[in-house]
N, C-alpha and C positions, 0 to 999 in steps of 0.2 A: 531885758532889762539887766544891766548887773547891779551888785546888793549895795555899791554907792548910791546909787541913782534911786532904788528904791527907799534905801534908808531916809533920803532928803525929801521924799515924795510921802511919807507915811501921814497917815490923816493926823489930824489933833482933834482931840474930844472936844475943843471949843469952838470948831468951825462945823458948819451944818455940812451932813454928809453930802448931799446934793450940789453943793458947791464945789466940793471937791472931787465928787466925780467928774461935774461938767471940765472941772480942770483938765483931768487926769484924760478923759477923751478927745482932747485936742493932740495927745500925743498919738502920734499912728500907730505905733507898736503896743501902746498898751489898747487903744481902740481895737487893734484886731484880735490882741487877745481875749479881751472882755466879750466880744461878739461871738469868739468861737465858745464860750461857754454858756452862751445867752440859752441856745436850744437844751442842753444838759440841764439846765437849773430850771427851765421851762417845764421840763419832765418833771422835776422832783417838786415843782410847785404846784402841779396838777397833781399828783400822788398825795401830797400833804392835804390840799383842799378837798378833794373828792374822799381822803378818809374823815376828815373831819363833817364834812356835809352827811355822810354815812354816819356820824355819831358814834365812830369807832375810836378807841384809844390805839395807842403802836401795840399792846400786849394783846388786843381784839382783833385787830387785824392780822399779827403774827400768828394766832390761834387757827384763825381761818385760811389763813395761808398754810399751814403746816410749819410754821417757821416759829422761831424765837425772836422774841422782842428786840432786843440788840441789834439783830438783823435787820429790823426795818428803822430803827433807829440810824445804822450806820448809811442805810440807803437813803434816809431822809436828809442825813448830815453832808450828803454829796459823793460817795461810795458809788461806783459804778456798779451796775448788776446786768448778769446777761439778760437774753430776752427769755430762757425760760423763766428765770425768777420773775421777772415783770409780768409774765404771762398768769404766774402764779397769784401774785398781788393784785394783778387786776380781776382775775377770777373771784378772788376773796371781796373784791370791792361792786363786784357785779358789772364789770366794765370789759371793753377790750382794748388792744395794744393796734397802735397802728404806725407802722414805720414808711417812711418814702425815702427814696433817694432821688434829689431833683439836682437837675445841671446848673453849675454855676452861672452867674450873669457873665457875660463875655466868655463864655468857654468856648475854644476853638479845636478842641479836639477832635 
């Protein structure tokens, strides 16, 4: 998306977020970009939810994982992490990391 188009489509605080998102999802380019991020953000949501279920603060989780709290905050805020870091955090949460690679629908290779 170019900057002009993004400026025109910014969310107004007076408008319900869901209504805005539904409108944006009608744009094929926006929809594709949004769906590409879904798996990444799903992982972040799982991490946050499990940390909360375990009753841990970011600082407590960081201590258990041998990390500093800002590292957990950055990860929960959307920064990417390597597999080794995810495994350390999962171990600190008494959880496992599962990764899969699946063929895309309609793949012809």
